[in-house]
N, C-alpha and C positions, 0 to 999 in steps of 0.2 A: 320929833316925828309923831304925827297923830294919825295913824292908819285907821281907815274905816273899811268895813267889809260888807258885802252884799251877795245874796244868792239870787240869780236871775234865771227865770225859765221863759223861753220864747217858743211859740208855736206858730205853725203856718208852713210855708215852703222853706224849711230851714235845714233839711237833711238832703244831701246829694247836690248841694249848690256851693260847696266850699265854705260853709258858714264857720266850721271849727277852725279851718286854716286861717281865714281872714280875721277871726276873733283873736287868735293867737298873735297874728301880725300886729293888730291894733293894740293889744295888751302890751306887747313888747315895745312898741312905739311910745306908749304913754307911761311906761313904768308900772304897769299893773301886774300883780302876781296872783296865781290861782290855777284854775283849770276850766276846760270846756269839754262836755261829753254829750253824745247822742243818747236819747232815752228810747226805750222800746215803743213808746206811744207816738214817736215821730217828732217829739219836741227836743229842745236842746237845753241843758242846764249849764250855767256858768257860775262858778264861785270865784269872786274877785275881791282883792284887797289892795288898797293904795291910799295915798294922801287924798283927802276929800275932793280937791279940784280935779285930779286925774280920774278918780273913780266916777265922778259925775259925768265927765266927758265920755268915758268909756261906756257907761250905762246908757247914755243918750245914743251913742253909736249902735249899741246892741238892739235898741228899739227898731232900728232899720236894718242893720246888718249889711252884708255885701250887696252889690247891685242885683244879683240874680235871686236873692232871697226875698220872700214876702212874709214879713212878720204880721200875723193876724191877732196874736194874743201875747201879752207881756206881763209877767208877774215879778215883783221884786220884794225881797225880804231882807231886812237888815240882820246882820249876824255879827258875831265877835271875830276879829282877826285871829288867825291861827299861826301866822308867821310863814306863809309860803315864801320860797326864795326864787321861784321861777314860775312861768306860765306854761302849762302843758295841755296837750290834747290827750284825753283819756278814752 
């Protein structure tokens, strides 16, 4: 197992549109672990870890989000995996 990890911050219309719920759904579908949370500035932070292929697919999904979301800014930072065992909404 060669887990990779990333911190993703998305901005735009990403709160109040089910972004966290659908992010968790997509993470569980792909076997991605970590969390998603709303930020006070209206953005959403996602910390995710998985095998590289799953992580790449998940990050690509996060760039768009669910159909009601409008992602206008997207930042990704590589980080070290911490060993999450589930994906949660915080």
